[in-house]
VEXFISE-356055 format. One record per residue (C-alpha): y, z, x; residue in three letters; residue number from 1. Coordinates in steps of 0.1 Angstrom, whole numbers, plus 5000, padded with zeros to 4 digits. Each point is the difference from the previous one (the first is absolute). Layout:
<rs>
Y;Z;X;ALA;NUM
...
</rs>
This chain:
<rs>
5000;5000;5000;MET;1
5024;5009;5028;ARG;2
4992;4968;5019;VAL;3
5006;4979;4968;ALA;4
5033;5018;4993;SER;5
5011;4993;5036;THR;6
4991;4963;4997;LEU;7
5019;4997;4967;ARG;8
5030;5016;5017;PHE;9
4998;4976;5029;LEU;10
4997;4971;4977;GLY;11
5031;5010;4980;ARG;12
5020;5007;5031;ALA;13
4991;4966;5014;PHE;14
5010;4983;4967;ALA;15
5034;5017;4999;VAL;16
5007;4992;5036;ASN;17
4989;4963;4995;ALA;18
5023;4997;4970;LYS;19
5029;5014;5020;ALA;20
4997;4975;5029;VAL;21
4993;4970;4977;LEU;22
5033;5007;4982;GLU;23
5016;4981;5029;TYR;24
4975;4972;5003;ARG;25
5020;4978;5025;VAL;26
5004;5029;5024;ASN;27
4964;5009;4996;PHE;28
4986;4966;5008;PHE;29
5024;4994;5029;LEU;30
4989;5033;5016;GLN;31
4963;4992;4994;VAL;32
5004;4965;5014;PHE;33
5020;5012;5030;GLY;34
4973;5025;5009;MET;35
4973;4974;4997;MET;36
5020;4976;5022;LEU;37
5005;5027;5026;ASN;38
4962;5007;5001;ASN;39
4993;4962;5002;ALA;40
5021;4997;5031;ALA;41
4977;5024;5018;PHE;42
4970;4979;4989;ALA;43
5015;4970;5016;VAL;44
5006;5020;5032;PHE;45
4964;5011;5002;TRP;46
4987;4965;4992;LYS;47
5019;4986;5030;VAL;48
4989;5028;5023;LEU;49
4963;4998;4990;ILE;50
5000;4962;5003;ASP;51
5013;5003;5036;ARG;52
4979;5029;5012;THR;53
4968;4997;4980;GLY;54
5002;5036;4989;GLY;55
5016;5034;5006;VAL;56
4979;5030;5008;GLY;57
4970;4985;4983;GLY;58
5019;4991;4969;TYR;59
5000;4964;4987;GLY;60
5026;4987;4975;PHE;61
4979;5009;4970;SER;62
4997;5036;5012;ASP;63
5037;5002;5005;ILE;64
5007;4986;4966;MET;65
4975;5024;4983;PHE;66
5017;5030;5017;VAL;67
5034;4987;4989;TRP;68
4987;4995;4964;ALA;69
4986;5035;4998;VAL;70
5030;5017;5016;SER;71
5025;4981;4979;SER;72
4983;5003;4967;THR;73
4991;5037;5004;SER;74
5035;5008;5013;PHE;75
5015;4982;4971;GLY;76
4977;5017;4974;LEU;77
5009;5034;5014;ALA;78
5037;4993;4996;HIS;79
4997;4982;4967;VAL;80
4982;5030;4984;VAL;81
5015;5028;5020;ALA;82
5034;4988;5011;GLY;83
5013;5035;5009;ASN;84
4974;5007;5028;ILE;85
5028;4995;5025;ARG;86
5027;5018;4981;SER;87
4986;5035;4998;ILE;88
5020;5013;5030;SER;89
5033;4989;4985;ARG;90
4991;5014;4966;MET;91
4991;5034;5016;VAL;92
5031;5000;5020;ARG;93
5023;4991;4971;GLU;94
4982;5023;4975;GLY;95
4988;4972;4977;GLU;96
4966;5015;4993;LEU;97
5014;5024;4973;ASP;98
4995;4976;4971;VAL;99
4964;4994;5010;TYR;100
4992;5037;5001;LEU;101
5008;5003;4963;LEU;102
4975;4973;4989;GLN;103
4963;5007;4991;PRO;104
4986;4977;5027;ARG;105
4988;5004;5035;ASP;106
5033;5001;5019;VAL;107
4990;4980;5031;TRP;108
4984;4972;4979;LEU;109
5030;5000;4976;ASN;110
5025;4997;5029;VAL;111
4983;4972;5019;ILE;112
4992;4979;4969;CYS;113
5035;5001;4984;SER;114
5012;4969;5019;ARG;115
4988;4966;5011;THR;116
5012;4979;5029;ILE;117
5009;4965;4990;VAL;118
4993;4983;5033;SER;119
4966;5016;5002;ALA;120
4988;4977;4972;TRP;121
5004;4972;5025;GLY;122
4978;5019;5025;ASP;123
4974;5006;4973;PHE;124
4998;4964;4990;ALA;125
5000;4986;5036;TYR;126
4966;5013;5009;GLY;127
4983;4983;4970;PHE;128
5017;4967;5009;ILE;129
4988;5003;5036;VAL;130
4965;5007;4989;LEU;131
5000;4972;4975;ALA;132
5010;4975;5027;LEU;133
4974;5012;5025;MET;134
4970;4977;5002;PRO;135
4965;5013;4993;GLY;136
5010;5031;4980;VAL;137
4972;5006;4975;GLY;138
4996;5024;4972;LEU;139
4985;5028;5021;GLU;140
5029;4999;5024;ARG;141
5025;5001;4971;TRP;142
4981;5031;4987;MET;143
5003;5017;5034;VAL;144
5038;4992;5001;PHE;145
5005;5013;4965;LEU;146
4981;5032;5007;ALA;147
5020;5007;5031;ILE;148
5035;4993;4987;ILE;149
5003;5032;4978;PRO;150
4986;5022;5027;ALA;151
5023;4986;5027;ALA;152
5029;5004;4976;ALA;153
4991;5036;4996;LEU;154
5000;5004;5038;VAL;155
5035;4986;5002;PHE;156
5012;5022;4971;ALA;157
4983;5031;5014;GLY;158
5012;4995;5036;ALA;159
5036;4991;4991;PHE;160
5005;5028;4975;SER;161
4983;5026;5023;ALA;162
5026;4992;5026;ALA;163
5028;5002;4974;GLU;164
4987;5033;4987;THR;165
5008;5016;5034;LEU;166
5036;5002;4988;ALA;167
4991;5032;4982;PHE;168
4997;5016;5035;TRP;169
5022;4977;5022;LEU;170
5029;4994;4975;GLY;171
4999;4962;5006;ASP;172
4968;4981;5010;SER;173
5012;4965;4994;GLN;174
5000;4993;5037;GLY;175
4964;5011;5003;ILE;176
4990;4980;4969;SER;177
5019;4969;5013;GLY;178
4982;5002;5034;ALA;179
4966;5005;4983;LEU;180
5007;4969;4978;GLN;181
5009;4979;5030;GLU;182
4970;5012;5021;PHE;183
4975;4996;4971;LEU;184
5011;4965;4992;LEU;185
5004;4988;5036;SER;186
4966;5013;5011;PHE;187
4983;4987;4969;SER;188
5012;4964;5006;LEU;189
4986;4996;5035;TYR;190
4964;5000;5012;PRO;191
4986;5035;5007;GLU;192
4986;4988;5033;THR;193
5033;4993;5016;ILE;194
5008;5037;5000;PHE;195
4989;5025;5027;ASP;196
4967;5017;4989;PRO;197
5016;5034;5008;GLY;198
5025;4996;4972;MET;199
4978;4985;4973;ARG;200
4992;5034;4986;TRP;201
5036;5001;4987;ILE;202
4991;4971;4977;PHE;203
4974;5021;4983;TYR;204
5020;5031;4996;THR;205
5038;5003;5003;LEU;206
5009;4964;4995;VAL;207
4971;4987;4978;PRO;208
5003;4963;5008;SER;209
4962;4998;5004;ALA;210
4995;5005;4962;PHE;211
5025;4972;4990;VAL;212
4989;4975;5026;ALA;213
4971;5006;5024;TYR;214
4974;5016;4977;VAL;215
5008;4975;4972;PRO;216
4996;4971;5025;LEU;217
4966;5014;5009;ALA;218
4991;5001;4963;ALA;219
5012;4965;4996;TRP;220
4982;4985;5030;ARG;221
4966;5016;4992;GLY;222
5003;5004;4962;LEU;223
4995;5037;5008;ASP;224
5004;5022;4969;TRP;225
4995;5030;5021;GLY;226
5033;4992;5018;ALA;227
5016;4997;4966;VAL;228
4988;5035;4992;GLY;229
5016;5013;5033;ILE;230
5034;4986;4989;VAL;231
4997;5017;4967;TRP;232
4990;5033;5017;ALA;233
5031;4998;5022;ALA;234
5022;4992;4970;ALA;235
4988;5031;4981;LEU;236
5004;5021;5031;ALA;237
5037;4989;5004;TRP;238
5006;5006;4963;LEU;239
4986;5035;5002;PHE;240
5021;5007;5031;LEU;241
5033;4988;4987;THR;242
4996;5017;4966;ARG;243
4991;5033;5017;ALA;244
5031;4996;5022;LEU;245
5022;4992;4970;PHE;246
4987;5030;4980;ARG;247
5005;5023;5030;ALA;248
5035;4986;5006;GLY;249
5011;5005;4963;LEU;250
4998;5038;5007;LYS;251
5028;4995;5025;ARG;252
5020;4977;4979;TYR;253
5036;5011;4991;GLU;254
5015;4985;4968;SER;255
5030;4978;5005;GLY;256
5013;5010;4965;ASN;257
5004;4963;4992;LYS;258
5003;4989;4964;MET;259
4977;4971;4991;GLY;260
4975;4987;4974;ALA;261
4971;4976;4999;ARG;262
4988;4983;4969;ILE;263
</rs>
């Protein structure tokens, strides 16, 4: 019953956010197209590089494109559904959590799902387009991709919001969150093998790039559903961590005495 109620809430929050952004359709489609064009520029870069080198760190062009598809679509999904995952620090600092504390919903979930990022819709769509254009992608590979995307999105949401939640103790954690975002995205878009083995443990712990790129690629290459399960386990672990951090941080939260309302 509680799971069903949460899913209904997420569905309603998504519907409200979607209606809000579609009110300005021209702006919406311009931002979506702009983000997709930006991502396509990187695809052209990798195509030229792979054609000239024959591969990078054991990755061929199809490997690179799959990693880009997973990273882009899962990143987009995280920000389409939970657009406030990188705004928690500001909201804590400016006392904007007050209105959420009065509502009969899980505060953390309510906060992160109360907004959508318009450009993220372009990221979300881009991965599907890339996969559709790749040759030799059969039904089972599509199933692996679709099973991984929600889990990788949860990893993004959990990691970003966990860093933002440190604001309860640090006062402002946007710098940490921004650094984590840059590191997570940068590391996930390049072959794991080009990095020193001594630092790869970071990709499986503090900066979980492994679970939005390397493990999904292993699942894709070998049609390995066990690897898909590992991504889901990592996603649930990050969600548990960030929710626990948020609940602990709420005990330290000081009201900003701001007047506000949400309908």
